[in-house]
Phi, psi and omega in degrees: 000128189289342182270004179278152187300321182293316178299319180296321181292318177293327174298321180291319180291324176296318179297330179277354178077033180213168174276163178273144173260125187236096178282149175248131175238149172264121180301125178089004179240128356283353175200164177296320179298318179295322179295316178299316180296320181292322178299323176289322182294328186304315178292325181297327185272357175099011172283169194241328175220170175225138169256130179245112180283140174264122182298143184216146187286343183224066186278077190297331183276354186258148177279183188298326182296309182287327175301314180296321179295320178297316179298317180295319179295319178296318179298328180277000176098007179288147182211180175299316178300319178294322178297320177295322177295323178300314179296317182297325184271340183285157176255056182290136178251010178236156176298140182249129175254124177278127187244112189213156164281165188289321187305314179299328180291318179292322179295323179289326188106112191296314180298319178295322180297313180300315180298311184291322179295315179297324183294332181260006173097009172300135186265332184205168181224130174239118180254109190302319188246035174244091181299146179301135178089350183286323180216082184298333179293320177295318179299316179295324180297324180296306184289324178295332180276001176096006178259152170277143178256110183270127180254150179258137173235128181269159178295340179266359179298131183286153177305326180290330183278332185304311180301328178293321182292318187270358185301322181252014181282157172209167182085280173199169175250135182259115177263127177282127190290334186201173178284157177102191182270174179294159177145144181293132182198141178277164178159168181284161187253007185300320181298317179294320181297320178294320178295320178298318179299319179296320179293318181298332177289342186251344184205155174265002179295151172300152181237123177249150182239135177217180183092113170085015185262127182220356183218162183296331178294319176295317178302312182299318181296316182288325182296345179284343180228356181239160179272344181206154180233124181259131175238124185240282188301319180299322180286320178299321175302315181293326180299334177298333178265003178113163184294325181292327175294319177295321178300318181298317178296314181296322177298321178293314180296325181298335179294339177281359185247017176299145178306144179229000000 
């Protein structure tokens, strides 16, 4: 739906001739106050959307940086309910996507989660371990509740499977840049570019690429074939040193997104 915040933001970046910068934060790391401050900072530095991770005790898809951040946030008392309070209290000027494993959502109550998230302005939901087609009722509840449902496509996803994954997606599609767990790592972008092409054949939604991005050269390379670039582990590492350290990294990464 074109009047939703994520669609509007991608429309703006396309009009500007560049890809969107999408930072990932872990709710409650290194503290709830720091997360709130960082959500406000993201728009100030020129990023376009934010992904907010919900800490989980068994984050199988995440690398060591985000795993450690998740563990620290849980020890400090952060939860899904706390993550929602962070969003409600933050002065974010960009659309926020809640990034979670399924168990915390089910424990909270899925219908209640969709209702409460929409009420505080969350724009979308990405459920890491909810494969497309596994629970169509949950998928319908997300979009019926006013949130975009962000779907993940892996570089190994077959061309036949891609249309099934994106059939109920909205907002954008998240393409995983490489095999393995999250974490900053250098490498060529051919695998991600091929995956993006497969997604574009199946949907008109914007396509963002993440996993392993830590510098402006990588951002620049991915921005040549994708609509958005997600940076996670590298930013979470910087958050350990404070919000200003994270701001410095995002400002550097933003230089890779000048119109070309």
